Steps between C-alpha positions, in 0.01 A plus 500: 500500500211743431283548196650401169566177325839350418534441125723295275770723354410546134533791263127538459423837645231684302604742230316780673322576821128578531610809696226714362209259556161672530446365850843605628389829651343318800837346576710816513795508743500116531854373426504168328669195674590729783484245785716226336746762372559639845499153654780390274689833510540540878751265659592715806296768676802721564614506136536771244251468213412686179154541352608596147147592390329694780187596303267599789674287756306174500810277520686743724233487759513123515879505526501753783241287691753218501815703587601559861641830633844431352367432149525745214308552181601708195219556250563619146272637230542739208132608508464847654161397634667216691746750645212711620328198658819390675555845645213438743682193652667565832627155594867550604591162342378626157672719239382591151723566197353665190666349195511204260573162661781452248699745715476274805882473553534878502211546735651254747843663480346844566348357823813318609315166475732212416335154463124455520284205601237515227361686196135489396385637161140494366537582127135575436365847449341614828126520522491875577691560183234314301216659691623857439396600144763782488782242512401358162550130584136393483311430182180494704535862616547780245787728585823658367714251315789511752604150627815618680581332826668823602281767354749771592750406230530359154271502192135400536349225291326765292828678429672174406215388271509839331855441366583127497564342163273233356751215517605583855140517614425163346804353673395639844144366464629162394793460740351652815129407452524184295246675278416286190339801334794738555514605134147617447494667845822687431381606154177636650682705763744644243221575251302691767789732580581543133155646458565747779323313778770369738373289788461692827277287720474136607144474369614605153777236495265226628243585236752521221642154581151348532412639156829385343460139626149345508418334829412181317869457405603470860573169675335629814177690417470628856835680482488861376673524156730769638624316806828385342560833335466683830733246665761529225515879501516513883778247528709664227440856623609419858775260392345248737690194382841662521406632848411150615831356374698771675309465819564124514872552460505765766296288740735204460801717570340635821354183647671350801549118502161345555333825403201463270369646174126484444355628173134515389448530124187525290602409141738275321761764412568595858464149633743364240765751608454402864505129431808511285681721745438251783581205278831660385619555856359175636668291222807694375660180383253481209685789324801270457308235298710191427838649588726240667503668837507332839225583749749695716587725202133602435351811649277442800133607529436846646123452527283215608139484369253485791154518346271590214158594619167568326199668655243250641141482396381732778733774400435477130127513569542811716756677278504434120859627472615196700423263217821583316726569800815295556712520813859369475726478803868426518754504785856624486761230562828556683705500184681840453409710200761575238718813489512544876122555547353462843396153620 
């Protein structure tokens, strides 16, 4: 197995990812845990695989290097910039689909693809998105307060912040950013727009949060005070957690027996969803508690956990984002899915 370290399976993923670290710009386009993810994912060179988060193609390139002439790769991304990057690829084994990865089943049906041999999803924001100020993801780079994964549809962060209620804003900051200071931050945002100065730029939001919460109150003085606020708004605006849950269900339904699911997450909210999904389908009998059922009457596992991998020291030293990354891998069993699903 290549770079990466096997870890004990605990629920200790960080609450956030240092995705906007000051030294990250030198590491752009470097997918985290790419080698172990692809190593675990590919079980046959002639298989059909899905890269559910194309980004700029880092994982897709590695997958194609391992496929033979009969192999096939479908890449998915809802970012129009990813669609533009993929348009330059001419490999006949490769196809790109512009859309959310939650629509995986429909994308497969549209291409007459039945069962697949593996799905890889990297849930982190891609480095070009952070490094482009106009996308509004970075609190390092001042730009329009956008934050949309697909910047061709839906309200921007600025538009949402201009109308969201105080209680709802506090809930989003608390639930999606684990922000201890959700109340004073939300009050500061609402107060600013009440005085006719709605937030329009990332620099304005970052400065407002920093003023609302003194840095000395933070557990980690090296973390920018607005890190969790940016995370919370981005996750909520793009419905990232719901997208992950739907993607996992769609992937399980599409996987052939012995097909593999590999997911890289960067904070505890995502990682918890992935872990619980795998646990639920690896140990379905737990749902029945102490009911007096015989072993033959209990549902059988549909997934088998394969690995949980952390970045090794060399990767974390080279790429700060890797410090919080978690790769979870599971394999589809031969047990049929319910309601006549494939497998």
